C-alpha positions as CSV (number, residue, x, y, z in Angstrom):
1,M,29.7,-7.5,1.8
2,P,26.2,-6.0,2.0
3,L,23.1,-8.0,3.8
4,R,21.0,-9.5,1.6
5,A,17.5,-8.5,2.7
6,S,14.3,-9.6,2.4
7,V,11.2,-6.9,2.6
8,I,7.7,-8.5,3.4
9,I,4.7,-5.9,3.0
10,D,1.7,-6.3,4.5
11,Y,0.1,-4.0,2.1
12,Q,-3.2,-3.0,3.0
13,N,-1.8,-2.2,6.6
14,L,1.1,-0.4,5.0
15,H,-0.9,1.3,2.0
16,L,-4.0,2.8,4.8
17,T,-1.7,3.3,7.8
18,G,0.4,6.0,5.6
19,H,-2.3,7.6,4.0
20,G,-4.2,8.0,7.5
21,L,-0.9,9.5,9.1
22,F,0.1,12.0,6.3
23,D,-1.5,14.9,4.6
24,S,-4.7,13.3,2.9
25,T,-5.4,16.6,0.8
26,R,-2.0,16.6,-0.9
27,F,-2.4,12.7,-1.6
28,G,-6.1,12.4,-2.1
29,P,-8.7,9.5,-1.6
30,A,-6.6,6.2,-0.4
31,H,-7.6,4.4,-3.7
32,E,-6.0,7.0,-5.5
33,A,-2.7,7.2,-3.0
34,L,-1.2,3.9,-4.0
35,V,2.2,3.0,-2.7
36,D,4.7,0.8,-5.4
37,P,6.0,-1.8,-3.5
38,L,9.4,-1.7,-5.0
39,H,9.8,2.2,-4.6
40,F,9.2,1.4,-0.4
41,A,11.5,-1.0,-0.5
42,N,14.2,0.9,-2.0
43,Q,13.4,4.0,0.0
44,L,12.9,1.8,3.2
45,I,16.5,0.2,2.3
46,Q,18.3,3.8,1.6
47,T,17.0,5.2,4.9
48,R,17.8,2.2,7.0
49,N,21.6,2.3,5.6
50,Q,21.5,5.8,6.3
51,R,20.8,5.6,9.9
52,Q,22.8,2.6,10.6
53,R,25.8,3.9,13.1
54,D,29.2,3.1,11.9
55,G,30.9,0.0,11.4
56,M,27.2,-1.8,11.3
57,D,26.5,-3.3,7.8
58,H,24.4,-1.7,5.2
59,A,21.8,-3.6,3.7
60,E,20.9,-4.6,-0.3
61,L,17.5,-4.9,-1.6
62,R,17.0,-8.4,-2.8
63,K,13.7,-9.2,-2.8
64,V,10.1,-7.8,-2.0
65,L,7.2,-10.2,-0.9
66,V,3.8,-8.6,-0.9
67,Y,0.4,-9.8,0.5
68,R,-2.9,-8.1,-0.4
69,G,-6.6,-8.8,-0.2
70,L,-8.1,-9.7,-4.1
71,P,-11.5,-8.2,-4.5
72,S,-14.0,-10.2,-6.4
73,A,-14.3,-10.3,-10.0
74,K,-18.2,-11.0,-9.5
75,H,-19.2,-8.6,-7.3
76,D,-16.3,-5.7,-8.0
77,Q,-15.4,-6.2,-11.4
78,K,-13.7,-2.7,-11.9
79,A,-11.6,-3.0,-8.8
80,Y,-10.9,-6.6,-9.5
81,A,-9.2,-5.5,-13.0
82,R,-7.4,-2.9,-11.0
83,N,-5.9,-4.8,-8.3
84,Q,-4.9,-7.6,-11.1
85,A,-3.4,-4.8,-13.3
86,Q,-1.5,-3.2,-10.0
87,K,-0.1,-6.9,-9.5
88,A,1.2,-7.0,-13.3
89,H,2.8,-3.4,-13.2
90,W,4.8,-4.3,-9.9
91,E,5.9,-7.4,-10.8
92,R,7.8,-6.3,-13.9
93,D,10.8,-6.1,-11.5
94,P,11.7,-9.9,-11.0
95,R,12.3,-9.0,-7.4
96,V,8.7,-8.5,-6.6
97,A,6.1,-10.9,-6.1
98,V,2.6,-10.1,-5.1
99,H,0.6,-12.6,-3.4
100,L,-3.0,-12.0,-3.3
101,R,-6.0,-13.7,-1.3
102,P,-9.6,-13.5,-1.9
103,L,-11.2,-11.1,-0.2
104,K,-14.3,-12.2,2.3
105,Y,-17.6,-10.7,1.5
106,D,-20.6,-10.3,3.8
107,Y,-23.9,-10.1,2.3
108,E,-27.1,-8.5,3.0
109,R,-29.6,-11.6,4.5
110,D,-33.4,-11.6,4.7
111,E,-35.5,-12.5,7.8
112,N,-34.9,-16.1,6.6
113,G,-31.1,-15.8,6.4
114,K,-31.0,-16.1,2.7
115,K,-28.5,-13.8,0.7
116,V,-30.8,-10.6,-0.5
117,V,-30.6,-10.5,-4.2
118,G,-30.5,-6.8,-5.9
119,S,-31.7,-5.3,-9.1
120,N,-29.1,-6.3,-11.0
121,G,-29.4,-9.8,-10.3
122,D,-26.6,-10.3,-7.7
123,Y,-26.4,-10.8,-4.0
124,I,-26.2,-7.1,-2.2
125,V,-22.9,-6.9,-0.5
126,K,-23.0,-5.0,3.0
127,S,-18.8,-5.3,3.7
128,R,-15.7,-6.7,2.3
129,S,-12.6,-7.3,4.5
130,E,-9.2,-9.0,4.2
131,K,-9.1,-12.7,5.9
132,G,-5.8,-14.4,6.4
133,V,-3.3,-11.9,5.1
134,D,-1.6,-11.7,8.4
135,V,-1.0,-15.2,8.6
136,L,0.6,-15.6,5.2
137,C,3.1,-12.5,6.0
138,A,3.8,-14.1,9.3
139,L,4.3,-17.4,7.2
140,A,6.7,-15.6,5.1
141,L,8.7,-14.1,7.7
142,F,9.3,-17.4,8.9
143,R,10.4,-18.8,5.9
144,E,12.4,-15.8,4.8
145,A,14.2,-16.1,8.2
146,L,15.2,-19.6,7.6
147,N,16.1,-18.9,3.8
148,P,20.1,-19.0,3.9
149,A,20.1,-16.9,0.9
150,V,18.8,-14.0,3.1
151,D,20.6,-12.1,5.8
152,V,18.0,-9.7,7.0
153,V,14.1,-9.7,6.6
154,I,12.0,-6.8,6.9
155,L,8.4,-6.7,8.0
156,A,6.4,-3.9,7.0
157,S,3.5,-3.6,8.8
158,Q,2.1,-1.7,11.9
159,D,-0.7,-4.7,12.9
160,T,0.1,-5.7,16.7
161,D,-1.2,-9.5,15.5
162,L,2.4,-10.3,13.8
163,E,4.3,-9.5,16.9
164,P,4.1,-13.3,17.8
165,A,5.5,-14.1,14.5
166,L,8.5,-11.6,15.1
167,D,9.4,-13.7,18.6
168,E,9.2,-17.0,16.4
169,A,11.2,-15.6,13.5
170,L,13.8,-14.6,16.0
171,A,13.6,-17.5,18.0
172,L,15.5,-19.1,14.7
173,G,18.7,-17.7,15.5
174,T,19.0,-17.3,11.9
175,A,18.5,-13.9,9.5
176,K,18.2,-10.6,11.3
177,V,14.9,-9.4,11.7
178,E,13.9,-5.9,11.6
179,T,10.5,-3.9,11.3
180,C,9.7,-0.1,9.9
181,S,6.8,2.2,10.5
182,W,5.5,5.2,9.2
183,W,5.9,8.0,11.7
184,N,4.3,11.5,12.2
185,P,5.6,12.8,15.5
186,A,2.4,15.1,15.4
187,R,0.3,11.7,15.8
188,R,2.1,9.3,17.7
189,Y,-0.5,7.6,18.5
190,K,-1.6,6.8,15.2
191,S,2.1,5.6,14.8
192,P,2.2,2.4,16.3
193,E,5.3,0.1,16.0
194,I,5.0,-3.4,16.4
195,R,8.0,-4.9,18.5
196,P,8.6,-8.5,19.7
197,S,8.8,-9.8,23.5
198,T,12.0,-11.0,23.6
199,K,14.5,-8.5,22.3
200,R,14.9,-5.3,20.7
201,I,15.2,-5.2,17.1
202,W,15.8,-2.6,14.7
203,N,12.9,-0.3,13.5
204,T,13.2,2.1,10.4
205,R,11.0,4.9,10.8
206,L,9.5,6.4,7.5
207,G,7.9,9.8,7.7
208,Q,5.8,12.0,4.6
209,S,8.6,12.8,2.6
210,E,9.4,8.7,2.3
211,F,5.7,8.2,1.7
212,S,5.7,11.2,-1.1
213,R,8.6,9.2,-2.6
214,C,6.9,5.9,-2.8
215,W,3.6,6.9,-4.3
216,D,2.5,4.9,-7.0
217,T,1.5,7.2,-9.9
218,T,0.4,4.8,-12.5
219,D,-3.2,5.5,-13.9
220,Y,-5.1,2.2,-13.5
221,H,-8.5,3.3,-14.7
């Protein structure tokens, strides 16, 4: 029987790391070279299984958990609408669940510390950033490792902040824990592989050909 696999995706990390490693002239701007979570997970499982040694169990995809930042409906109406459309499109397959966490906004302020209002009547935004998505990924990793219906949980992120979460999930001694990473031999310094400190685990490397096959070609404009 194949291993029942759950894939946890740190979406922004997965998306931007892959886009930064491979031929950007081919894939275009990052916001137009999205990764489809289901295509990615299927490609990951297929590649993983092909590289297993004889006698090792293959995996079967059962669940894809995606964690991602959500733009503000007030400050970024178009980005918010695209994000919601992508969530709806990706969740057409019942195995995929997209979890969104509001982005953190940093505003322009005057000398008194008050937010500056622009000509359109809205506060002027200096920057946007994800906060807490890595924590959600860590919690999901732990939950899936405890789930008796899961045999192997694969973390799709290259964020080293998640390495302690790998240690905790391994310490449970329940489901197998694995990772995956985008890999470009010509740019090794840009291709980190996160690893637990307690033991070696399986990591599936994915290259530009796999990135191409994961591309979401849907027009969300």
